[in-house]
C-alpha positions in Angstrom: 0.0 0.0 0.0 3.0 2.4 0.4 4.0 2.4 -3.3 2.1 4.7 -5.6 2.8 6.2 -9.0 1.4 9.7 -8.1 0.3 11.4 -4.9 -1.8 14.5 -5.4 -1.9 17.2 -2.7 -4.6 19.9 -2.6 -8.0 20.9 -1.2 -11.0 19.1 -2.5 -13.6 21.6 -3.8 -17.3 21.9 -3.8 -17.9 24.2 -6.7 -20.8 26.0 -8.2 -21.1 25.9 -12.0 -23.5 28.6 -13.2 -24.3 28.7 -16.9 -26.8 31.3 -18.1 -28.0 31.7 -14.5 -28.6 28.0 -14.0 -26.6 26.7 -11.0 -25.2 23.2 -10.4 -23.1 22.0 -7.5 -20.1 19.9 -8.6 -17.1 18.3 -7.0 -13.9 19.9 -8.2 -10.3 20.8 -7.6 -7.1 19.4 -9.0 -7.1 16.4 -6.7 -10.5 15.5 -8.1 -10.1 16.0 -11.8 -6.4 15.0 -11.7 -6.7 11.8 -9.7 -9.6 10.5 -11.8 -7.7 11.0 -15.0 -4.6 9.4 -13.7 -6.6 6.4 -12.4 -8.3 6.0 -15.8 -4.8 5.7 -17.3 -4.2 2.7 -15.1 -1.8 4.2 -12.6 -1.9 3.8 -8.8 -2.8 7.1 -7.4 -3.4 8.6 -3.9 -4.8 11.9 -2.8 -4.1 14.0 0.3 -6.8 16.5 0.8 -8.8 18.6 3.2 -12.5 19.3 3.4 -15.4 19.7 5.8 -16.8 16.4 7.2 -20.2 17.1 5.6 -18.6 16.8 2.2 -16.8 13.5 2.9 -19.5 11.6 0.9 -18.2 13.3 -2.2 -15.0 11.3 -1.8 -16.8 8.0 -2.5 -16.6 8.7 -6.2 -12.8 8.6 -5.9 -12.8 5.5 -3.8 -15.0 3.7 -6.3 -12.6 4.6 -9.1 -9.7 3.1 -7.1 -8.1 6.3 -5.9 -6.7 6.0 -2.3 -7.8 9.0 -0.3 -6.2 10.4 2.8 -8.6 13.1 4.0 -8.3 15.6 6.8 -11.3 17.1 8.4 -11.4 20.9 8.0 -13.6 23.7 9.2 -14.7 24.4 5.6 -14.6 23.0 2.1 -12.9 25.0 -0.7 -15.0 26.0 -3.6 -15.3 28.4 -6.5 -18.4 29.8 -8.2 -17.7 29.6 -11.9 -20.0 31.9 -14.0 -20.3 31.1 -17.7 -22.4 32.1 -20.7 -23.4 29.3 -22.9 -22.3 31.1 -26.1 -18.8 31.6 -24.6 -17.8 28.8 -22.3 -14.2 29.8 -22.6 -14.7 33.0 -20.5 -15.7 32.8 -16.9 -15.9 34.8 -13.7 -14.5 33.0 -10.7 -15.6 33.8 -7.2 -14.3 31.9 -4.1 -17.0 30.5 -1.9 -15.1 28.4 0.7 -11.7 27.4 2.0 -10.5 24.0 3.3 -7.6 25.5 5.2 -3.9 25.1 5.1 -2.0 21.8 4.9 0.4 20.8 7.7 3.1 18.2 7.4 1.1 15.7 9.4 -1.7 15.9 6.7 0.6 14.2 4.2 0.5 10.4 4.3 3.7 8.3 4.8 3.7 6.7 1.3 6.3 6.4 -1.4 5.1 7.9 -4.7 7.2 8.3 -7.8 6.0 11.9 -8.1 4.1 14.3 -5.9 1.7 16.6 -7.7 0.7 19.7 -5.8 -2.6 21.2 -7.1 -3.9 23.9 -4.8 -6.9 26.0 -5.8 -5.6 29.3 -4.6 -3.1 31.0 -2.2 -3.0 29.7 1.4 -3.2 26.0 1.0 0.6 25.2 1.1 3.6 27.2 2.1 7.3 27.1 1.0 8.3 25.0 4.0 5.9 22.2 3.1 7.0 22.3 -0.6 10.6 21.8 0.7 9.5 18.7 2.7 7.6 17.3 -0.3 10.4 17.9 -2.7 12.7 15.8 -0.5 10.4 12.8 -0.8 9.9 12.7 -4.6 10.1 14.8 -7.8 7.6 17.6 -7.4 5.0 18.8 -9.9 3.4 22.1 -9.1 0.4 23.9 -10.5 1.4 27.5 -9.8 -2.2 28.8 -9.6 -2.2 28.0 -5.9 0.5 30.6 -5.3 -0.5 33.4 -7.7 -4.3 33.2 -7.5 -5.3 35.1 -4.4 -8.5 36.3 -2.8 -9.0 40.1 -2.8 -12.4 41.7 -2.0 -14.1 38.3 -2.5 -12.6 38.0 -6.0 -9.8 35.8 -7.3 -7.0 37.9 -8.9 -3.4 37.1 -10.0 -0.5 38.5 -8.0 3.2 37.7 -8.2 4.5 35.0 -5.9 7.0 36.7 -3.6 8.9 33.5 -3.0 9.0 32.3 -6.6 12.8 32.0 -6.8 13.0 29.8 -3.7 9.9 27.8 -4.7 10.7 27.0 -8.3 14.1 25.6 -7.3 12.1 22.7 -5.7 10.0 21.9 -8.7 10.6 19.4 -11.4 7.4 19.8 -13.4 5.7 23.2 -13.5 2.2 23.9 -14.8 1.1 27.5 -15.7 -1.5 28.9 -18.0 -1.0 31.8 -20.4 -2.3 34.5 -18.0 -0.2 33.2 -15.1 2.9 33.0 -17.2 2.6 36.6 -18.3 1.9 37.7 -14.8 5.0 36.0 -13.5 7.4 36.9 -16.3 6.0 40.0 -18.0 6.4 38.2 -21.3 3.6 37.9 -23.8 5.5 35.4 -25.9 4.7 32.0 -24.4 8.0 30.4 -25.5 10.0 33.1 -23.8 7.8 32.9 -20.7 8.5 29.2 -20.5 12.3 29.7 -20.9 12.2 32.4 -18.1 10.4 30.1 -15.8 12.6 27.1 -16.6 15.6 29.3 -15.7 14.3 29.5 -12.2 14.7 25.7 -11.7 11.9 23.5 -13.1 13.1 20.9 -15.6 9.9 20.8 -17.5 7.2 23.5 -18.1 3.6 22.6 -19.1 1.9 25.8 -20.4 -1.8 25.8 -21.3 -3.9 28.2 -23.2 -7.2 28.1 -25.1 -5.8 26.5 -28.2 -3.7 23.8 -26.6 -0.7 22.8 -24.5 3.0 23.7 -24.9 5.7 21.8 -23.2 9.4 22.8 -22.7 11.6 19.9 -21.8 15.3 19.5 -22.2 15.5 22.7 -24.1 12.9 21.5 -26.7 9.4 22.7 -27.3 6.5 20.5 -28.0 2.9 21.6 -28.8 -0.4 19.9 -29.3 -3.8 21.4 -29.9 -7.1 21.1 -28.0 -9.9 20.3 -30.4 -13.0 19.6 -28.3 -16.4 19.5 -30.1 -17.9 21.5 -27.2 -16.8 23.2 -24.0 -19.6 21.8 -21.8 -16.9 20.3 -19.5 -14.5 23.2 -19.6 -14.1 23.3 -15.8 -11.1 21.1 -14.8 -9.3 21.5 -18.1 -5.9 22.5 -16.7 -6.1 19.9 -13.9 -6.8 17.2 -16.4 -4.0 18.4 -18.8 -1.3 18.5 -16.2 -2.2 15.3 -14.4 -2.3 13.4 -17.7 1.1 14.8 -18.7 2.6 13.7 -15.4 1.0 10.2 -15.6 2.3 9.6 -19.2 5.7 11.2 -18.5 6.5 8.6 -15.9 7.1 6.1 -18.7 7.1 8.1 -21.9 8.8 11.0 -23.7 7.8 14.6 -23.1 6.6 14.8 -26.7 4.3 11.8 -26.4 3.1 12.9 -23.0 2.2 16.3 -24.5 0.1 14.7 -27.2 -1.7 12.4 -24.8 -2.5 15.4 -22.5 -4.0 17.3 -25.5 -6.2 14.5 -26.6 -7.5 13.6 -23.1 -8.1 17.3 -22.3 -10.0 17.8 -25.5 -12.3 14.8 -24.7 -12.7 16.0 -21.1 -13.9 19.4 -22.2 -16.8 17.9 -24.1 -18.5 16.5 -20.9 -18.8 17.9 -17.4 -17.0 16.0 -14.7 -13.7 14.1 -14.9 -12.4 12.4 -18.0 -14.0 8.9 -18.2 -12.5 7.4 -21.3 -10.0 4.7 -21.9 -6.3 4.6 -22.9 -7.3 2.5 -25.9 -9.6 5.3 -27.1 -6.8 7.8 -26.8 -4.3 5.6 -28.5 -6.7 5.2 -31.4 -7.2 8.9 -31.8 -3.4 9.5 -31.7 -2.8 6.7 -34.3 -5.3 8.5 -36.7 -3.4 11.8 -36.2 0.0 10.4 -37.2 1.1 11.3 -40.7 
């Protein structure tokens, strides 16, 4: 039970998805979308998370999928209200509606993963000290949104991470989106943004935007497009992309991991909830795309 491929660390979310004024409550967060995708790919995955006891029944979905969950009771459950318009599911307003609190070292299970994936929703979940502890146990993947997305006047805004130089030295795989990359580097060119971030320490950069995913690994860039037939499942896009890349990267090249991440993220965006397909489906799509 101690050996896992991936351990995800982050607060579980109880989100509100509001499309054209119609509200739906949904499970969310990187630990949710990410662990489900990794599990569908056949890997052994565990989650360390925090949430209010009233929301523990939401963890049953992970358990049924074969995800091993280490949950800590918290005074609240994190959550975001995502406001969309059906004619433009790409754009959204995000308002925080809850917080599951900050992780302490004792909230992290004593297991041996091949990689630890840190997927906080917004600032305050993990601090630099805990990142240092985690990085000593396994290669660290980090979604930087949990350090640059902060709550100001009941809104989520981007602010620079004051400890970025110390933090990124600990990271092997870094995930950013286009807006976050520009906020951190001041660069509008995504390739230059990725190079600037890699210069701070991460070995590989996974950079997402509306059109697809770009990876910088070993000095080489790889790109693959998103081509969903709809954006009904747009929430969880970045979590799915990063977790898929990490899962495939354990035993595959950066280029192939990038391609798998793009296909699975495209499929995920078509349906609300986590990706529920099969590796065989993805392999078939990729085979058709080869020249």
